[in-house]
DRENFITI-805016 format. One record per residue (C-alpha): x, z, y. Coordinates in nm, 4 decimals. Layout:
<rs>
<r><east>X</east><up>Z</up><north>Y</north></r>
...
</rs>
This chain:
<rs>
<r><east>1.0800</east><up>-3.1109</up><north>0.2206</north></r>
<r><east>0.7221</east><up>-3.1669</up><north>0.1044</north></r>
<r><east>0.6494</east><up>-3.4576</up><north>0.3388</north></r>
<r><east>0.4777</east><up>-3.7734</up><north>0.2138</north></r>
<r><east>0.5580</east><up>-4.1223</up><north>0.3400</north></r>
<r><east>0.3727</east><up>-4.4398</up><north>0.2464</north></r>
<r><east>0.4056</east><up>-4.8155</up><north>0.2872</north></r>
<r><east>0.2701</east><up>-5.1312</up><north>0.1277</north></r>
<r><east>-0.0466</east><up>-5.3372</up><north>0.1547</north></r>
<r><east>-0.3793</east><up>-5.1919</up><north>0.2629</north></r>
<r><east>-0.6985</east><up>-5.3942</up><north>0.2222</north></r>
<r><east>-0.8850</east><up>-5.1729</up><north>0.4685</north></r>
<r><east>-0.9793</east><up>-4.9129</up><north>0.2057</north></r>
<r><east>-0.7363</east><up>-4.6450</up><north>0.3206</north></r>
<r><east>-0.5167</east><up>-4.6612</up><north>0.0097</north></r>
<r><east>-0.2059</east><up>-4.5793</up><north>0.2146</north></r>
<r><east>-0.3480</east><up>-4.2525</up><north>0.3460</north></r>
<r><east>-0.3113</east><up>-4.3606</up><north>0.7071</north></r>
<r><east>-0.6771</east><up>-4.4290</up><north>0.7779</north></r>
<r><east>-0.8391</east><up>-4.7730</up><north>0.7754</north></r>
<r><east>-0.6064</east><up>-5.0717</up><north>0.7803</north></r>
<r><east>-0.2339</east><up>-5.0928</up><north>0.7113</north></r>
<r><east>-0.1356</east><up>-4.8283</up><north>0.9605</north></r>
<r><east>-0.2383</east><up>-4.6873</up><north>1.2955</north></r>
<r><east>-0.4377</east><up>-4.9687</up><north>1.4559</north></r>
<r><east>-0.3190</east><up>-5.2276</up><north>1.2014</north></r>
<r><east>-0.4556</east><up>-5.4142</up><north>0.9009</north></r>
<r><east>-0.2564</east><up>-5.5689</up><north>0.6192</north></r>
<r><east>0.0989</east><up>-5.4825</up><north>0.5201</north></r>
<r><east>0.3117</east><up>-5.1940</up><north>0.6367</north></r>
<r><east>0.6801</east><up>-5.2530</up><north>0.5618</north></r>
<r><east>0.8195</east><up>-4.9429</up><north>0.7346</north></r>
<r><east>0.7487</east><up>-4.6038</up><north>0.5705</north></r>
<r><east>0.5042</east><up>-4.3949</up><north>0.7755</north></r>
<r><east>0.4370</east><up>-4.0237</up><north>0.7379</north></r>
<r><east>0.0958</east><up>-3.9191</up><north>0.6026</north></r>
<r><east>-0.0075</east><up>-3.6503</up><north>0.8525</north></r>
<r><east>-0.3523</east><up>-3.5715</up><north>0.7079</north></r>
<r><east>-0.2284</east><up>-3.3260</up><north>0.4432</north></r>
<r><east>-0.2559</east><up>-2.9608</up><north>0.5548</north></r>
<r><east>0.0410</east><up>-2.8243</up><north>0.3547</north></r>
<r><east>0.3548</east><up>-2.9550</up><north>0.1852</north></r>
<r><east>0.3323</east><up>-3.1971</up><north>-0.1064</north></r>
<r><east>0.4561</east><up>-3.0869</up><north>-0.4504</north></r>
<r><east>0.3886</east><up>-3.4066</up><north>-0.6524</north></r>
<r><east>0.2657</east><up>-3.7632</up><north>-0.6006</north></r>
<r><east>0.1090</east><up>-4.0271</up><north>-0.8262</north></r>
<r><east>0.0071</east><up>-4.3768</up><north>-0.7252</north></r>
<r><east>-0.1180</east><up>-4.7056</up><north>-0.8591</north></r>
<r><east>-0.2055</east><up>-5.0469</up><north>-0.7251</north></r>
<r><east>-0.5100</east><up>-4.9249</up><north>-0.5357</north></r>
<r><east>-0.4791</east><up>-4.5480</up><north>-0.4929</north></r>
<r><east>-0.2507</east><up>-4.2559</up><north>-0.4101</north></r>
<r><east>-0.2858</east><up>-3.8941</up><north>-0.5226</north></r>
<r><east>-0.0949</east><up>-3.5934</up><north>-0.3918</north></r>
<r><east>-0.0793</east><up>-3.2394</up><north>-0.5266</north></r>
<r><east>-0.0076</east><up>-2.9919</up><north>-0.2482</north></r>
<r><east>0.1975</east><up>-2.6762</up><north>-0.2828</north></r>
<r><east>-0.1196</east><up>-2.4637</up><north>-0.2763</north></r>
<r><east>-0.2740</east><up>-2.6517</up><north>-0.5729</north></r>
<r><east>-0.5101</east><up>-2.8889</up><north>-0.3893</north></r>
<r><east>-0.5389</east><up>-3.2432</up><north>-0.5260</north></r>
<r><east>-0.5883</east><up>-3.5157</up><north>-0.2654</north></r>
<r><east>-0.6785</east><up>-3.8745</up><north>-0.3520</north></r>
<r><east>-0.7369</east><up>-4.1839</up><north>-0.1410</north></r>
<r><east>-0.7717</east><up>-4.5580</up><north>-0.1810</north></r>
<r><east>-1.0114</east><up>-4.7849</up><north>-0.3636</north></r>
</rs>
């Protein structure tokens, strides 16, 4: 459906794509998948590593976040 969900550990650098901390108003780990609402259009592909996430949107934009 083009939606992106994220979970894991955030060291306050925004690597989960949910803003600062592990989730809305939180720091640390997020064990329940949460939707990344910041992307303006649907997601076509995703790549991630230990400290970053990248998303390619359906209109060809590349978004990256994390440390």
